[in-house]
N, CA and C of each residue as an Amber inpcrd file, in Angstrom:
protein
   582
  -9.9440000   0.9810000 -19.2100000  -8.5810000   0.7440000 -18.7880000
  -8.2350000  -0.7330000 -19.0090000  -7.0100000  -0.9740000 -19.4150000
  -6.5250000  -2.3250000 -19.6710000  -6.3260000  -3.0500000 -18.3400000
  -6.7530000  -4.3030000 -18.2960000  -6.5730000  -5.1070000 -17.0840000
  -5.7450000  -6.3390000 -17.4020000  -5.0790000  -6.8540000 -16.3850000
  -4.2910000  -8.0860000 -16.4830000  -4.4940000  -8.8650000 -15.1910000
  -4.1490000 -10.1360000 -15.2270000  -4.2940000 -10.9940000 -14.0600000
  -2.9450000 -11.1740000 -13.3770000  -2.9240000 -10.9440000 -12.0800000
  -1.7110000 -11.1080000 -11.2780000  -1.4130000 -12.5910000 -11.1250000
  -0.1700000 -13.0040000 -11.4220000   0.1850000 -14.4260000 -11.3240000
   0.3060000 -14.8830000  -9.8720000   0.4420000 -13.9570000  -8.9250000
   0.5770000 -14.3260000  -7.5170000  -0.7680000 -14.4460000  -6.8180000
  -1.6930000 -13.5340000  -7.1170000  -2.9620000 -13.5000000  -6.3900000
  -4.1510000 -13.9860000  -7.2070000  -4.0120000 -13.9920000  -8.5340000
  -5.1200000 -14.3890000  -9.4020000  -6.1410000 -13.2810000  -9.6230000
  -5.9000000 -12.0960000  -9.0590000  -6.8190000 -10.9760000  -9.2270000
  -6.6100000 -10.3080000 -10.5850000  -7.7150000  -9.8980000 -11.2050000
  -7.6470000  -9.1220000 -12.4310000  -7.7280000  -7.6580000 -12.0550000
  -6.6690000  -6.9070000 -12.4000000  -6.5290000  -5.5140000 -11.9710000
  -6.0950000  -4.6430000 -13.1400000  -6.3020000  -3.3120000 -13.0250000
  -5.7720000  -2.4100000 -14.0440000  -4.2420000  -2.4440000 -14.0250000
  -3.6350000  -2.2170000 -15.1750000  -2.1820000  -2.3220000 -15.2650000
  -1.4430000  -1.3010000 -14.4060000  -2.1050000  -0.2060000 -14.0020000
  -1.4100000   0.7530000 -13.1390000  -1.2610000   0.2350000 -11.7090000
  -1.8390000  -0.9250000 -11.4060000  -1.6780000  -1.5560000 -10.0940000
  -0.7350000  -2.7560000 -10.1580000  -0.1800000  -2.9920000 -11.3390000
   0.6310000  -4.1790000 -11.5750000   1.9970000  -3.8140000 -12.1390000
   2.9210000  -4.7610000 -12.0670000   4.2300000  -4.6260000 -12.6970000
   4.4040000  -5.8090000 -13.6400000   4.8360000  -5.5060000 -14.8550000
   5.0780000  -6.5480000 -15.8560000   6.5080000  -7.0560000 -15.6980000
   6.6650000  -8.3670000 -15.7440000   7.9760000  -9.0080000 -15.7030000
   8.1740000  -9.7970000 -16.9860000   9.4180000  -9.8270000 -17.4610000
   9.7740000 -10.6250000 -18.6340000  11.0420000 -11.3960000 -18.3220000
  11.2990000 -12.4410000 -19.1100000  12.5330000 -13.2040000 -18.9600000
  13.6530000 -12.4610000 -19.6740000  14.7550000 -12.2230000 -18.9760000
  15.8940000 -11.5240000 -19.5700000  16.7990000 -12.5420000 -20.2550000
  17.6980000 -12.0950000 -21.1230000  18.6640000 -13.0040000 -21.7440000
  19.5670000 -13.6880000 -20.7210000  19.6960000 -13.0810000 -19.5230000
  20.5170000 -13.6670000 -18.4500000  19.8270000 -14.8330000 -17.7490000
  18.5570000 -15.0780000 -18.0850000  17.8390000 -16.1930000 -17.4840000
  17.1840000 -15.8770000 -16.1600000  16.8340000 -14.6130000 -15.9240000
  16.1150000 -14.2140000 -14.7150000  14.9320000 -13.3370000 -15.1030000
  13.9380000 -13.2690000 -14.2210000  12.7850000 -12.3980000 -14.4420000
  13.1730000 -10.9800000 -14.0550000  12.8860000 -10.0220000 -14.9490000
  13.1850000  -8.6160000 -14.6800000  11.9120000  -7.7960000 -14.8280000
  11.8330000  -6.7280000 -14.0560000  10.6810000  -5.8290000 -14.1260000
  10.7550000  -5.0020000 -15.4030000   9.6420000  -4.9250000 -16.1090000
   9.5210000  -4.1200000 -17.3260000   8.5750000  -2.9670000 -16.9980000
   9.1010000  -1.9360000 -16.3280000   8.2600000  -0.8440000 -15.8430000
   7.6560000  -0.0200000 -16.9740000   8.3550000   0.0900000 -18.0940000
   7.8320000   0.8380000 -19.2420000   6.8870000  -0.0180000 -20.0820000
   6.8280000  -1.3010000 -19.7900000   5.9530000  -2.2500000 -20.4870000
   6.2380000  -2.2740000 -21.9810000   7.5410000  -2.2720000 -22.3300000
   7.9350000  -2.2550000 -23.7380000   8.9320000  -3.3470000 -24.1040000
   9.4340000  -4.0880000 -23.1420000  10.4100000  -5.1200000 -23.4510000
   9.7520000  -6.2540000 -24.2350000  10.5010000  -6.8630000 -25.1550000
   9.9210000  -7.9510000 -25.9480000   9.7480000  -9.2160000 -25.1240000
   8.8910000 -10.0560000 -25.5980000   8.6830000 -11.3540000 -24.9620000
   7.3920000 -11.4260000 -24.1720000   7.1050000 -12.6390000 -23.7790000
   5.9050000 -12.8950000 -22.9880000   6.0570000 -12.2240000 -21.6250000
   5.0150000 -11.5860000 -21.1640000   5.0540000 -10.9100000 -19.8800000
   4.2090000 -11.6240000 -18.8460000   4.6020000 -11.4590000 -17.6030000
   3.8270000 -11.9570000 -16.4670000   3.5910000 -10.7610000 -15.5580000
   2.3660000 -10.6030000 -15.1060000   1.9760000  -9.4300000 -14.3200000
   1.8340000  -9.7890000 -12.8420000   2.3600000  -8.9150000 -11.9770000
   2.3020000  -9.1240000 -10.5320000   1.8730000  -7.8090000  -9.8800000
   1.0440000  -7.9150000  -8.8370000   0.6230000  -6.7150000  -8.1000000
   1.8460000  -5.9310000  -7.6570000   1.7440000  -4.6120000  -7.7210000
   2.8610000  -3.7260000  -7.3960000   3.0250000  -3.5960000  -5.8900000
   3.4900000  -4.6640000  -5.2630000   3.8570000  -4.6120000  -3.8510000
   4.8310000  -5.7450000  -3.5540000   5.6340000  -5.5520000  -2.5260000
   6.6970000  -6.4980000  -2.1960000   6.1480000  -7.8850000  -1.8640000
   5.0340000  -7.9490000  -1.1470000   4.4790000  -9.2400000  -0.7390000
   4.0790000 -10.0870000  -1.9470000   3.4500000  -9.4770000  -2.9300000
   3.0160000 -10.2310000  -4.1140000   4.1950000 -10.6990000  -4.9500000
   5.2090000  -9.8570000  -5.0820000   6.3970000 -10.2480000  -5.8450000
   7.1200000 -11.3880000  -5.1390000   7.2540000 -11.2930000  -3.8100000
   7.8880000 -12.3710000  -3.0360000   7.0990000 -13.6620000  -3.1480000
   5.7790000 -13.5580000  -3.0830000   4.9250000 -14.7390000  -3.2000000
   5.0680000 -15.3800000  -4.5820000   5.0620000 -14.5430000  -5.6250000
   5.2080000 -15.0760000  -6.9860000   6.5330000 -15.8080000  -7.1430000
   7.5800000 -15.2950000  -6.5090000   8.8880000 -15.9380000  -6.6010000
   8.9400000 -17.2190000  -5.7730000   8.4990000 -17.1470000  -4.5270000
   8.6030000 -18.3190000  -3.6370000   7.6890000 -19.4710000  -4.0500000
   6.5540000 -19.1600000  -4.6430000   5.6160000 -20.2100000  -5.0610000
   5.8930000 -20.7170000  -6.4770000   6.9230000 -20.1790000  -7.1340000
   7.2930000 -20.6640000  -8.4670000   6.4320000 -20.1250000  -9.6020000
   5.7030000 -19.0430000  -9.3550000   4.8380000 -18.4880000 -10.4000000
   5.6490000 -17.8920000 -11.5510000   6.8000000 -17.2790000 -11.2520000
   7.6400000 -16.7550000 -12.3280000   8.1590000 -17.8900000 -13.2000000
   8.5560000 -18.9770000 -12.5570000   9.0850000 -20.1440000 -13.2850000
   8.0230000 -20.7130000 -14.2250000   6.7850000 -20.8260000 -13.7360000
   5.7020000 -21.3600000 -14.5670000   5.3400000 -20.4210000 -15.7160000
   5.2890000 -19.1340000 -15.4170000   4.8400000 -18.1650000 -16.4250000
   5.9300000 -17.8010000 -17.4360000   7.1690000 -17.6920000 -16.9570000
   8.2410000 -17.1960000 -17.8150000   9.3760000 -18.1820000 -18.0390000
   9.3950000 -19.2560000 -17.2510000  10.4710000 -20.2340000 -17.3680000
  11.7360000 -19.8430000 -16.6190000  11.6810000 -18.7610000 -15.8350000
  12.8340000 -18.2920000 -15.0660000  12.3620000 -17.8150000 -13.6910000
  13.3100000 -17.6870000 -12.7680000  13.0140000 -17.1660000 -11.4360000
  13.5040000 -15.7250000 -11.3140000  13.0720000 -15.0540000 -10.2580000
  13.5820000 -13.7310000  -9.9250000  15.0040000 -13.9220000  -9.3990000
  15.9350000 -13.0660000  -9.7840000  17.3500000 -13.2310000  -9.4240000
  17.5470000 -13.3310000  -7.9180000  17.2420000 -12.2990000  -7.1920000
  17.3670000 -12.2770000  -5.7460000  16.1810000 -11.4770000  -5.2400000
  15.3150000 -12.1370000  -4.5120000  14.0500000 -11.5480000  -4.0880000
  14.2330000 -10.1840000  -3.4280000  15.0380000 -10.0950000  -2.3730000
  15.1800000  -8.8460000  -1.6170000  15.8370000  -7.7570000  -2.4600000
  16.9420000  -8.0840000  -3.1260000  17.6220000  -7.0920000  -3.9700000
  16.7540000  -6.6980000  -5.1500000  16.0350000  -7.6650000  -5.7030000
  15.1610000  -7.3860000  -6.8460000  14.0580000  -6.4040000  -6.4790000
  13.4500000  -6.5980000  -5.3270000  12.3710000  -5.7130000  -4.8820000
  12.9120000  -4.3230000  -4.5750000  14.0580000  -4.2410000  -3.9250000
  14.6770000  -2.9460000  -3.6420000  15.0020000  -2.2100000  -4.9370000
  15.4930000  -2.9380000  -5.9240000  15.8190000  -2.3480000  -7.2220000
  14.5520000  -1.8450000  -7.9290000  13.4840000  -2.6050000  -7.8570000
  12.2180000  -2.2020000  -8.4790000  11.7050000  -0.9150000  -7.8280000
  11.7740000  -0.8520000  -6.5010000  11.3330000   0.3490000  -5.7880000
  12.1640000   1.5580000  -6.2080000  13.4570000   1.3660000  -6.3400000
  14.3490000   2.4450000  -6.7510000  14.0270000   2.9020000  -8.1810000
  13.7810000   1.9520000  -9.0700000  13.4370000   2.3030000 -10.4590000
  12.1040000   3.0350000 -10.5240000  11.1110000   2.6020000  -9.7420000
   9.8200000   3.2880000  -9.7320000   9.9570000   4.7200000  -9.2180000
  10.7270000   4.9020000  -8.1520000  10.9410000   6.2410000  -7.6070000
  11.6290000   7.1270000  -8.6500000  12.6020000   6.5940000  -9.3620000
  13.2810000   7.3510000 -10.4220000  12.3210000   7.7280000 -11.5410000
  11.4220000   6.8200000 -11.8930000  10.4310000   7.1180000 -12.9370000
   9.4960000   8.2460000 -12.4930000   9.0660000   8.2140000 -11.2360000
   8.1890000   9.2670000 -10.7260000   8.9100000  10.6180000 -10.7620000
  10.1620000  10.6520000 -10.3150000  10.9190000  11.9000000 -10.3120000
  11.1760000  12.4080000 -11.7350000  11.4290000  11.4970000 -12.6630000
  11.6450000  11.8910000 -14.0670000  10.3830000  12.4810000 -14.6690000
   9.2420000  11.8640000 -14.3900000   7.9810000  12.4040000 -14.9020000
   7.6600000  13.7610000 -14.2830000   7.9630000  13.9280000 -13.0010000
   7.7340000  15.2160000 -12.3590000   8.6470000  16.2860000 -12.9580000
   9.9030000  15.9280000 -13.2330000  10.8280000  16.8750000 -13.8710000
  10.3200000  17.2510000 -15.2670000   9.7770000  16.3020000 -15.9890000
   9.2070000  16.5860000 -17.2990000   8.0080000  17.5250000 -17.1680000
   7.1990000  17.3160000 -16.1340000   6.0460000  18.1890000 -15.8890000
   6.5060000  19.6130000 -15.5820000   7.5710000  19.7450000 -14.8080000
   8.1070000  21.0720000 -14.5070000   8.6030000  21.7510000 -15.7750000
   9.3580000  21.0230000 -16.5970000   9.8730000  21.6010000 -17.8480000
   8.7520000  21.9390000 -18.8230000   7.6440000  21.2100000 -18.7430000
   6.4950000  21.4590000 -19.6250000   5.6310000  22.6180000 -19.1440000
   5.9080000  23.1090000 -17.9490000   5.1460000  24.2340000 -17.4190000
   3.8300000  23.8470000 -16.7850000   3.7180000  22.5800000 -16.3380000
   2.4700000  22.1570000 -15.6960000   2.6390000  21.8620000 -14.2120000
   3.8690000  21.9970000 -13.6940000   4.1360000  21.7810000 -12.2730000
   4.5660000  23.1010000 -11.6420000   3.9460000  23.4410000 -10.5150000
   4.1930000  24.7110000  -9.8380000   4.5070000  24.4240000  -8.3740000
   5.5170000  25.1100000  -7.8240000   5.9860000  24.8100000  -6.4700000
   5.6420000  25.9100000  -5.4710000   5.3740000  25.4860000  -4.2340000
   5.1590000  26.4050000  -3.1220000   3.6940000  26.6360000  -2.8250000
   3.3280000  26.4990000  -1.5570000   1.9300000  26.6420000  -1.1420000
   1.3810000  28.0220000  -1.4710000   2.1580000  29.0680000  -1.2380000
   1.6960000  30.4240000  -1.5250000   1.3880000  30.6210000  -3.0020000
   2.2780000  30.1480000  -3.8700000   2.0730000  30.2730000  -5.3160000
   0.8500000  29.4750000  -5.7480000   0.6600000  28.3150000  -5.1740000
  -0.4890000  27.4840000  -5.5350000  -1.7940000  28.1820000  -5.1730000
  -1.8500000  28.7800000  -3.9870000  -3.0680000  29.4700000  -3.5600000
  -3.3690000  30.6760000  -4.4430000  -2.3390000  31.3820000  -4.8940000
  -2.5260000  32.5460000  -5.7610000  -2.9740000  32.1210000  -7.1620000
  -2.3850000  31.0220000  -7.6660000  -2.6530000  30.5830000  -9.0410000
  -4.0050000  29.9150000  -9.2370000  -4.6690000  29.4840000  -8.1820000
  -6.0230000  28.9470000  -8.3260000  -6.1230000  27.4400000  -8.3310000
  -6.9130000  26.8950000  -9.2520000  -7.2270000  25.4620000  -9.2410000
  -6.1570000  24.6280000  -9.9360000  -6.0180000  23.4000000  -9.4710000
  -5.0370000  22.4530000 -10.0010000  -5.6890000  21.0790000 -10.1220000
  -5.0670000  20.2180000 -10.9250000  -5.5550000  18.8500000 -11.0960000
  -5.0850000  17.9340000  -9.9710000  -3.8560000  18.1630000  -9.4970000
  -3.2710000  17.2740000  -8.4920000  -2.3540000  18.0590000  -7.5680000
  -2.1240000  17.4940000  -6.3940000  -1.2450000  18.1050000  -5.4070000
  -0.2630000  17.0530000  -4.9080000   1.0230000  17.3980000  -4.9710000
   2.0570000  16.5550000  -4.3800000   2.5380000  17.2720000  -3.1310000
   2.4500000  16.5990000  -2.0030000   2.8990000  17.1670000  -0.7310000
   4.0460000  16.3100000  -0.2200000   5.0250000  16.9460000   0.3850000
   6.1490000  16.2080000   0.9570000   5.6520000  15.2640000   2.0500000
   6.3850000  14.1840000   2.2690000   5.9870000  13.1910000   3.2700000
   5.7850000  13.7980000   4.6460000   6.6110000  14.7740000   4.9990000
   6.5070000  15.3710000   6.3280000   5.7380000  16.6920000   6.3300000
   5.0110000  16.9630000   5.2550000   4.2180000  18.1980000   5.1780000
   3.0740000  18.1440000   6.1900000   2.6540000  19.3200000   6.6170000
   1.5690000  19.4290000   7.5850000   0.2750000  18.8290000   7.0310000
  -0.3000000  17.9260000   7.7880000  -1.5710000  17.3010000   7.3970000
  -2.6660000  18.3670000   7.2650000  -2.6720000  19.3000000   8.1930000
  -3.6750000  20.3770000   8.1810000  -3.5270000  21.2440000   6.9290000
  -2.2980000  21.6420000   6.6180000  -2.0350000  22.4630000   5.4290000
  -2.3530000  21.6920000   4.1490000  -2.0620000  20.4120000   4.1660000
  -2.3480000  19.5610000   3.0050000  -3.8510000  19.5240000   2.7330000
  -4.6410000  19.3210000   3.7680000  -6.1050000  19.2960000   3.6260000
  -6.6390000  20.6560000   3.1600000  -6.0580000  21.7260000   3.6920000
  -6.4710000  23.0730000   3.3110000  -6.2060000  23.3070000   1.8210000
  -5.0100000  22.9650000   1.3650000  -4.6710000  23.1270000  -0.0490000
  -5.5340000  22.2380000  -0.9320000  -5.7470000  21.0120000  -0.5030000
  -6.5870000  20.0790000  -1.2650000  -7.9700000  20.6780000  -1.4930000
  -8.5420000  21.2480000  -0.4670000  -9.8720000  21.8430000  -0.5390000
  -9.8930000  23.1020000  -1.4070000  -8.9450000  24.0060000  -1.1730000
  -8.9470000  25.2930000  -1.8880000  -8.5650000  25.1620000  -3.3520000
  -7.7300000  24.1810000  -3.6810000  -7.2720000  24.0330000  -5.0620000
  -8.1950000  23.1560000  -5.8990000  -9.1000000  22.4120000  -5.2590000
 -10.0390000  21.5620000  -5.9840000  -9.3720000  20.4250000  -6.7380000
  -8.3160000  19.8620000  -6.1700000  -7.5580000  18.8110000  -6.8540000
  -8.3270000  17.4980000  -6.9140000  -7.9940000  16.6940000  -7.9250000
  -8.6030000  15.3830000  -8.0930000  -7.9150000  14.3400000  -7.2160000
  -6.5990000  14.4650000  -7.0740000  -5.8560000  13.5220000  -6.2370000
  -4.6790000  14.2180000  -5.5570000  -4.2740000  13.6240000  -4.4210000
  -3.1690000  14.1420000  -3.6040000  -2.2330000  12.9860000  -3.2960000
  -0.9440000  13.2510000  -3.3130000   0.0350000  12.2260000  -2.9620000
   1.0860000  12.8010000  -2.0190000   1.4700000  12.0000000  -1.0350000
   2.5740000  12.3400000  -0.1390000   3.6360000  11.2560000  -0.2080000
   3.9780000  10.8610000  -1.4140000   4.9310000   9.7870000  -1.6380000
   6.3720000  10.2620000  -1.5880000   6.6450000  11.4590000  -2.0870000
   8.0120000  11.9580000  -2.2050000   8.4080000  12.8060000  -0.9950000
   9.7030000  12.8910000  -0.7680000  10.2140000  13.7180000   0.3270000
  10.3170000  15.1720000  -0.1320000  10.4580000  16.0790000   0.8270000
  10.6360000  17.5000000   0.5110000  11.9180000  17.7120000  -0.2890000
  12.9510000  16.9340000   0.0150000  14.2200000  17.0410000  -0.7060000
  14.0570000  16.5730000  -2.1540000  13.3070000  15.4930000  -2.3780000
  13.0810000  15.0110000  -3.7450000  12.2850000  16.0270000  -4.5530000
  11.2290000  16.5880000  -3.9560000  10.4510000  17.6130000  -4.6490000
  11.3250000  18.8280000  -4.9440000  12.1500000  19.2270000  -3.9770000
  13.0450000  20.3520000  -4.1670000  14.0700000  20.1100000  -5.2580000
  14.5820000  18.9010000  -5.3260000  15.5690000  18.5280000  -6.3360000
  15.0350000  18.7940000  -7.7460000  13.7830000  18.4920000  -7.9730000
  13.1640000  18.6820000  -9.2880000  13.1150000  20.1720000  -9.6510000
  12.9520000  21.0240000  -8.6410000  12.8250000  22.4630000  -8.8780000
  14.1190000  23.2370000  -8.6020000  15.2120000  22.5220000  -8.3480000
  16.4930000  23.1760000  -8.1140000  16.5890000  23.8900000  -6.7810000
  15.8910000  23.3720000  -5.7870000  15.9150000  23.9610000  -4.4360000
  16.3130000  22.8860000  -3.4280000  16.5760000  23.3190000  -2.2120000
  16.9160000  22.3470000  -1.1690000  15.7210000  21.4690000  -0.8250000
  14.5630000  22.1090000  -0.6620000  13.3520000  21.3410000  -0.3530000
  12.1200000  22.1520000  -0.7300000  11.0480000  21.4280000  -1.0030000
   9.7490000  22.0280000  -1.3180000   8.6900000  21.1660000  -0.6370000
   7.7110000  21.8040000  -0.0200000   6.6610000  21.0600000   0.6680000
   5.4850000  20.7140000  -0.2420000   5.1490000  21.5940000  -1.2110000
   3.9510000  21.3780000  -2.0270000   4.2140000  21.6900000  -3.5000000
   3.6810000  20.8320000  -4.3660000   3.7530000  21.0290000  -5.8110000
   2.3540000  20.8000000  -6.3740000   1.8880000  21.7460000  -7.1760000
   0.6000000  21.6020000  -7.8430000   0.8130000  21.2590000  -9.3090000
  -0.0800000  20.4560000  -9.8660000  -0.0200000  20.0550000 -11.2720000
  -1.2920000  20.5100000 -11.9750000  -1.1110000  21.2030000 -13.1070000
  -2.2480000  21.6880000 -13.8870000  -2.0600000  21.2360000 -15.3320000
  -2.8520000  20.2740000 -15.7780000  -2.7010000  19.6780000 -17.1010000
  -3.0210000  20.5930000 -18.2490000  -3.9570000  21.5070000 -18.0610000
  -4.3660000  22.3940000 -19.1450000  -3.2970000  23.4230000 -19.4770000
  -2.2530000  23.5270000 -18.6720000  -1.2130000  24.5280000 -18.8790000
  -0.3220000  24.2180000 -20.0780000  -0.3410000  22.9980000 -20.5950000
   0.5000000  22.6320000 -21.7320000  -0.1500000  21.5040000 -22.5320000
   0.1960000  21.4570000 -23.7990000  -0.3030000  20.3800000 -24.6550000
   0.2240000  19.0380000 -24.1350000  -0.6450000  18.0670000 -23.9920000
  -0.2680000  16.7630000 -23.4660000  -0.1300000  16.7330000 -21.9570000
  -0.4650000  17.8420000 -21.2980000  -0.3110000  17.9370000 -19.8550000
  -1.1810000  16.9670000 -19.0830000  -2.4110000  16.7720000 -19.5340000
  -3.3250000  15.8610000 -18.8410000  -2.7940000  14.4310000 -18.9050000
  -2.2940000  14.0230000 -20.0730000  -1.7420000  12.6680000 -20.2160000
  -0.5040000  12.4950000 -19.3370000   0.3270000  13.5240000 -19.2560000
   1.5200000  13.4550000 -18.4190000   1.1420000  13.3230000 -16.9450000
   0.1390000  14.0690000 -16.5080000  -0.3240000  13.9610000 -15.1230000
  -0.9110000  12.5680000 -14.8650000  -1.6480000  12.0300000 -15.8160000
  -2.1950000  10.6790000 -15.6700000  -1.0740000   9.6470000 -15.5460000
  -0.0310000   9.7750000 -16.3660000   1.1140000   8.8580000 -16.2800000
   1.8090000   8.9740000 -14.9320000   1.9860000  10.2050000 -14.4610000
   2.6110000  10.4250000 -13.1600000   1.7750000   9.7910000 -12.0540000
   0.4660000   9.9530000 -12.1260000  -0.4240000   9.3570000 -11.1240000
  -0.3070000   7.8370000 -11.1290000  -0.2920000   7.2270000 -12.3190000
  -0.1680000   5.7670000 -12.4120000   1.1360000   5.2770000 -11.7780000
   2.2400000   5.9730000 -12.0560000   3.5300000   5.5690000 -11.4880000
   3.5610000   5.7560000  -9.9750000   2.9410000   6.8210000  -9.4910000
   2.8640000   7.0330000  -8.0420000   2.0410000   5.9260000  -7.3920000
   0.9500000   5.5200000  -8.0260000   0.1210000   4.4370000  -7.4810000
   0.9180000   3.1400000  -7.3890000   1.7090000   2.8440000  -8.4110000
   2.5340000   1.6360000  -8.3820000   3.5830000   1.7250000  -7.2800000
   4.2140000   2.8860000  -7.1360000   5.2150000   3.0740000  -6.0860000
   4.5780000   2.9600000  -4.7050000   3.3770000   3.5040000  -4.5470000
   2.6820000   3.4380000  -3.2620000   2.3840000   2.0110000  -2.8250000
   2.2790000   1.0890000  -3.7670000   2.0540000  -0.3070000  -3.4240000
   3.1630000  -0.8720000  -2.5510000   4.3710000  -0.3180000  -2.6800000
   5.5070000  -0.7920000  -1.8900000   5.6050000  -0.1080000  -0.5390000
   5.0350000   1.0820000  -0.4180000   5.1580000   1.8420000   0.8220000
   3.8490000   1.9700000   1.5760000   2.7310000   1.7110000   0.9270000
   1.4300000   1.9010000   1.5480000   1.0500000   3.3620000   1.4830000
  -0.2110000   3.6430000   1.6650000  -0.7110000   5.0190000   1.6060000
  -0.1810000   5.7980000   2.7940000   0.2210000   7.0370000   2.5160000
   0.7000000   7.9010000   3.5800000  -0.0060000   9.2350000   3.4920000
  -0.0800000   9.9160000   4.6000000  -0.5930000  11.2810000   4.6130000
  -1.9990000  11.4150000   4.0890000  -2.2060000  12.4820000   3.3120000
  -3.5680000  12.7980000   2.8680000  -3.8230000  12.3270000   1.4340000
  -3.2940000  11.1450000   1.0980000  -3.4760000  10.6410000  -0.2610000
  -4.8980000  10.2170000  -0.5110000  -5.3010000  10.3670000  -1.7880000
  -6.6070000   9.8810000  -2.2340000  -6.3900000   8.6310000  -3.0400000
């Protein structure tokens, strides 16, 4: 896995734990979540404290020659963009036929690579599904309404992901996991996450 050094903490970490920033034409540091924008990049741990520290200590100015536009608004915007990326990847997984909704359907269908449980889902049920489905990782980052939105329902408590169900499915699940890990840096671990 590719690693980079955080300009705020000095730690060398995998890129799925970091956010890349670049200098925009407007003269401010912007988050490059897709890691495709041109120019020199500066990497910061994916959490509000590290981004605030990098801004207040002048690390963005030293690395990129610009500051973050507005610390609080910038961090809120980054969190919103990360959440949108996670939901977009989940919608792509559903359209690809690798995401399945509902605890009953998951138990009938067998083993899965990952389990997404709503934030307010039962801890006991989450552990039961985790055990019976043999998942590699579990996340309780999204709300029941967000999970439901992806599947065209009001709410959903559990979504299973199976990479072998479609070509490129494993890579898509890996990308989704990386984005969830980055988003979790802003909210902290919740529920029965691994």
